[in-house]
C-alpha positions as CSV (number, residue, x, y, z in Angstrom):
1,X,-96.5,96.2,74.9
2,X,-95.7,94.5,77.9
3,X,-96.4,90.9,77.5
4,X,-97.3,91.4,81.7
5,X,-99.6,93.9,82.9
6,X,-100.1,92.6,86.4
7,X,-98.4,90.7,88.9
8,X,-100.4,88.8,92.0
9,X,-98.8,87.4,94.8
10,X,-99.6,85.6,97.4
11,X,-98.5,87.2,101.0
12,X,-97.7,84.4,103.7
13,X,-94.5,82.7,102.4
14,X,-94.4,84.6,99.4
15,X,-93.7,87.9,100.1
16,X,-92.9,87.6,103.7
17,X,-91.8,84.6,105.8
18,X,-94.6,83.6,107.7
19,X,-95.9,80.0,108.2
20,X,-93.5,79.3,111.5
21,X,-94.3,82.7,113.4
22,X,-98.0,82.0,112.5
23,X,-98.1,78.8,113.6
24,X,-96.3,79.6,117.2
25,X,-99.1,82.3,116.9
26,X,-102.2,80.0,116.8
27,X,-100.3,77.6,119.3
28,X,-99.9,80.3,121.9
29,X,-103.9,81.7,121.3
30,X,-105.1,77.6,121.5
31,X,-102.9,77.2,124.7
32,X,-103.2,80.4,126.5
33,X,-106.7,81.2,125.7
34,X,-109.1,78.0,124.8
35,X,-106.6,75.7,126.6
36,X,-105.7,73.7,123.3
37,X,-102.4,71.6,122.8
38,X,-102.4,72.4,118.9
39,X,-100.5,70.1,116.5
40,X,-98.5,70.6,113.7
41,X,-100.9,67.8,112.0
42,X,-103.6,70.1,112.9
43,X,-102.3,73.0,111.6
44,X,-100.8,71.4,108.6
45,X,-104.3,70.2,107.7
46,X,-106.2,73.8,108.3
47,X,-103.3,76.1,106.5
48,X,-103.9,78.1,103.7
49,X,-108.0,77.5,104.5
50,X,-109.9,80.9,104.5
51,X,-109.2,82.4,107.7
52,X,-112.4,82.0,109.4
53,X,-112.7,78.4,108.7
54,X,-109.6,78.0,109.7
55,X,-109.7,80.0,112.9
56,X,-112.9,78.1,113.7
57,X,-110.9,74.8,112.9
58,X,-107.9,75.5,115.0
59,X,-109.7,76.4,118.2
60,X,-112.4,74.0,117.8
61,X,-115.0,76.6,117.6
62,X,-114.3,77.1,121.4
63,X,-115.7,80.7,120.7
64,X,-117.4,83.3,118.5
65,X,-115.2,83.8,115.2
66,X,-115.3,87.6,116.4
67,X,-113.7,87.0,120.3
68,X,-111.4,84.0,118.6
69,X,-110.4,86.7,115.7
70,X,-110.1,89.6,118.6
71,X,-107.4,87.2,121.1
72,X,-105.6,86.2,117.6
73,X,-105.0,89.9,116.6
74,X,-104.8,90.9,120.3
75,X,-101.0,88.9,120.0
76,X,-100.0,90.4,116.7
77,X,-97.5,92.2,118.0
78,X,-95.8,89.3,119.7
79,X,-95.5,87.2,116.4
80,X,-94.3,89.6,114.1
81,X,-93.6,88.6,110.1
82,X,-90.3,89.6,108.2
83,X,-90.0,90.2,104.5
84,X,-88.1,87.7,102.4
85,X,-85.1,89.1,101.2
86,X,-85.8,90.8,98.0
87,X,-89.8,91.1,97.9
88,X,-89.3,94.9,98.5
89,X,-86.8,95.7,95.8
90,X,-88.9,93.3,93.7
91,X,-92.5,94.7,94.3
92,X,-90.6,98.3,93.8
93,X,-89.1,97.3,90.7
94,X,-92.3,96.0,89.0
95,X,-94.4,99.3,89.9
96,X,-91.0,101.5,88.6
97,X,-91.9,99.0,85.6
98,X,-95.3,100.3,84.7
99,X,-96.9,96.7,85.8
100,X,-100.0,96.4,88.4
101,X,-99.2,94.8,91.6
102,X,-101.6,92.6,93.8
103,X,-102.2,90.8,96.6
104,X,-104.3,88.3,97.4
105,X,-104.8,86.3,100.4
106,X,-106.6,83.6,103.0
107,X,-106.4,86.0,105.9
108,X,-109.0,89.1,106.4
109,X,-107.7,92.1,104.3
110,X,-106.9,94.7,107.0
111,X,-104.6,92.4,109.0
112,X,-103.0,92.2,105.9
113,X,-102.8,95.9,104.7
114,X,-101.5,96.6,108.4
115,X,-98.7,94.1,107.8
116,X,-97.9,95.5,104.2
117,X,-97.8,99.0,105.7
118,X,-95.6,98.1,108.9
119,X,-93.4,96.1,106.9
120,X,-92.9,98.8,104.2
121,X,-94.7,97.8,101.2
122,X,-95.9,100.4,99.0
123,X,-100.1,99.5,99.7
124,X,-101.1,102.8,98.4
125,X,-99.3,101.8,94.4
126,X,-101.1,98.4,94.6
127,X,-104.3,97.9,92.2
128,X,-105.8,95.9,94.8
129,X,-105.2,94.1,98.2
130,X,-107.9,90.9,98.3
131,X,-108.5,89.3,101.6
132,X,-110.8,86.2,102.6
133,X,-113.2,88.4,103.6
134,X,-113.8,90.1,100.3
135,X,-114.8,87.1,98.2
136,X,-116.9,83.9,98.6
137,X,-114.1,82.2,96.4
138,X,-111.3,81.2,97.9
139,X,-108.1,82.0,96.5
């Protein structure tokens, strides 16, 4: 019997290179759509919080969450995350060895699933992908 049965990954900055891209995206959205000059200090203060709370805090509740989310997602193609070296190979090896793989993130599940698929992760083989919108508990 294997010592481990499940491996759970965080998404941002674990499976993918994320924080620099995401911070640039937030700065872009804040300035272009809400005329907010977002500082690294403010980003660092709220980084890792559940996405809805983080977005509201970063954009100073300038709009409804739904509208801020639409604007943020509309800029995704201009701010693409990249896979960390060996992330895909590690996930594939774990799955091939019979372990279950899951992803937990403070981002919204559908956004992460889209990124995982675009980056060629075998999402259909994952035991689960849990986003901040799936639970009231923070990862």
